[in-house]
LUMDO-380082 format. One line per 10 residues: number of its first residue (from 1); their letters; for each residue x, y, z of C-alpha. Coordinates in pm, 1 decimal. Layout:
// LUMDO-380082
NUM	a	X/Y/Z ~ ...
//
This chain:
// LUMDO-380082
1	mrirltasla	8801.1/2457.2/9625.2 ~ 9072.1/2447.8/9876.0 ~ 9316.5/2337.8/9608.5 ~ 9216.0/2626.4/9383.1 ~ 9264.3/2874.2/9664.7 ~ 9603.2/2730.4/9750.5 ~ 9706.1/2728.3/9383.6 ~ 9586.3/3084.9/9338.7 ~ 9781.7/3201.2/9643.2 ~ 10091.5/3020.7/9519.3
11	vlaaaaitsa	10065.3/3192.5/9180.5 ~ 10016.6/3531.6/9343.0 ~ 10312.6/3474.3/9575.9 ~ 10535.5/3369.3/9285.5 ~ 10429.2/3673.1/9086.8 ~ 10498.4/3901.7/9381.2 ~ 10844.6/3751.8/9433.1 ~ 10927.8/3773.8/9063.3 ~ 10802.4/4129.9/9051.6 ~ 11008.1/4227.8/9356.1
21	qtqspapaps	11323.6/4079.2/9206.0 ~ 11291.1/4257.9/8872.8 ~ 11207.1/4600.5/9010.9 ~ 11506.8/4830.3/9036.8 ~ 11557.6/5001.6/9367.0 ~ 11430.9/5354.4/9392.7 ~ 11701.7/5600.0/9284.0 ~ 11874.1/5786.4/9562.1 ~ 11778.6/6151.4/9578.1 ~ 12034.7/6363.2/9396.7
31	papsaapkva	12215.2/6630.7/9594.1 ~ 12111.3/6988.3/9537.0 ~ 12304.5/7139.7/9247.8 ~ 12583.7/7367.5/9366.3 ~ 12625.3/7719.7/9241.2 ~ 12974.0/7660.0/9103.0 ~ 13087.4/7350.7/8914.9 ~ 13335.3/7139.0/9104.2 ~ 13687.2/7141.3/8969.1 ~ 13937.6/6871.8/9053.1
41	aspkphssrs	14176.3/7002.6/9315.6 ~ 14517.7/7062.7/9169.8 ~ 14814.4/6991.6/9391.3 ~ 14943.4/7303.5/9561.1 ~ 15289.4/7411.1/9457.5 ~ 15555.5/7335.9/9712.5 ~ 15587.0/7632.7/9939.6 ~ 15927.6/7793.4/9915.5 ~ 15908.2/7889.4/10283.8 ~ 15937.8/7529.4/10389.2
51	srhsitgtie	16263.7/7488.1/10202.3 ~ 16431.6/7803.5/10335.8 ~ 16683.4/7761.7/10614.7 ~ 16893.2/7986.3/10832.9 ~ 17211.5/7920.9/11028.8 ~ 17436.9/8133.2/11246.2 ~ 17805.2/8075.2/11305.9 ~ 18148.4/8218.7/11233.7 ~ 18322.9/8256.9/10899.4 ~ 18577.3/7979.4/10858.1
61	tydaaahslt	18683.7/8035.5/10494.8 ~ 18576.8/8240.0/10193.8 ~ 18681.0/8167.2/9834.5 ~ 18590.4/8467.0/9616.3 ~ 18675.3/8287.9/9289.7 ~ 18448.3/7991.8/9369.2 ~ 18184.0/8206.7/9546.0 ~ 18211.6/7967.5/9838.6 ~ 18163.3/8053.3/10207.0 ~ 18225.1/7801.5/10485.1
71	vkmrtksstf	18054.2/7874.2/10815.2 ~ 18148.0/7697.6/11137.8 ~ 17872.9/7620.3/11386.2 ~ 17927.6/7457.8/11726.6 ~ 17979.7/7101.7/11606.2 ~ 18011.1/7118.7/11227.1 ~ 18084.1/7337.3/10927.7 ~ 17870.2/7400.8/10620.6 ~ 17967.5/7541.6/10283.1 ~ 17740.5/7778.5/10087.9
81	nvaeakvytg	17738.1/7912.0/9733.9 ~ 17716.5/8291.7/9772.6 ~ 17729.1/8390.0/9403.6 ~ 17377.6/8540.7/9412.4 ~ 17359.6/8623.4/9782.6 ~ 17297.6/8973.5/9915.2 ~ 17554.1/9067.5/10177.8 ~ 17475.9/9291.7/10474.9 ~ 17663.4/9426.3/10774.0 ~ 17394.5/9466.6/11034.8
91	aapatadels	17113.4/9628.7/10834.7 ~ 17340.7/9810.4/10588.9 ~ 17436.0/9661.7/10251.5 ~ 17793.9/9542.2/10227.3 ~ 18024.3/9397.8/9964.2 ~ 18129.5/9037.1/9925.1 ~ 18481.0/9144.7/10033.4 ~ 18342.5/9168.7/10387.2 ~ 18310.0/8787.7/10384.4 ~ 18687.6/8749.4/10400.2
101	ktgsrvtvky	18687.0/8848.1/10769.3 ~ 18758.2/8504.6/10915.2 ~ 18607.6/8456.6/11260.2 ~ 18330.4/8713.8/11209.0 ~ 17983.2/8620.4/11332.7 ~ 17748.5/8561.1/11038.1 ~ 17389.5/8451.3/10965.9 ~ 17322.0/8277.6/10633.2 ~ 16974.9/8232.8/10484.4 ~ 16974.3/7964.7/10216.1
111	vdkagkhmas	16780.5/7706.9/10017.6 ~ 16887.5/7358.9/9911.8 ~ 16901.5/7315.1/9533.7 ~ 17035.5/6998.8/9374.9 ~ 17204.1/6901.3/9700.1 ~ 17387.2/7234.1/9739.5 ~ 17331.7/7514.0/9990.9 ~ 17251.7/7825.7/9784.4 ~ 17272.0/8138.8/10000.8 ~ 17013.3/8410.7/9941.7
121	svtlasapap	17152.3/8649.3/10204.7 ~ 17452.0/8672.0/10433.1 ~ 17440.7/8908.0/10730.9 ~ 17756.9/8988.5/10918.4 ~ 17713.8/9095.2/11277.7 ~ 17794.0/9460.9/11305.9 ~ 18093.5/9534.0/11522.2 ~ 18002.7/9658.8/11866.8 ~ 18061.1/10028.1/11922.0 ~ 18388.2/10096.7/12100.7
131	kpspaakp	18348.8/10171.4/12468.3 ~ 18441.8/10524.5/12562.6 ~ 18753.5/10536.8/12769.4 ~ 18697.8/10651.7/13123.3 ~ 18798.8/11010.0/13176.3 ~ 19117.8/11051.1/13369.4 ~ 19059.5/11171.0/13721.4 ~ 19261.8/11477.0/13821.6
//
């Protein structure tokens, strides 16, 4: 009888092991459905703000035919294409002829396109108001 009991337990144990191996694990609970379907995130377009630059210096040269303006900073000079740039004197609109004033203080806002500095605006510093002459004392 002892052999039958041992054999019966061995069969039951083998069956339990076989059954445990063939059972698939319980499926993980699915997340609650969201109200809106998920859409793959598209890459954001490159912000144009990050590619805009601004420099301040003095006018070194201006070539009206080539629409080229060279501005000298403290240690170097940079050349800009000003064909489509808006030109200002202070806050007032000005003409591109104003750019021929070599030595004038200027601020250039530009973007880099194909390795070239393309100016979007050029602002010349407005000339300081002349000081009134002191009145002659009698």
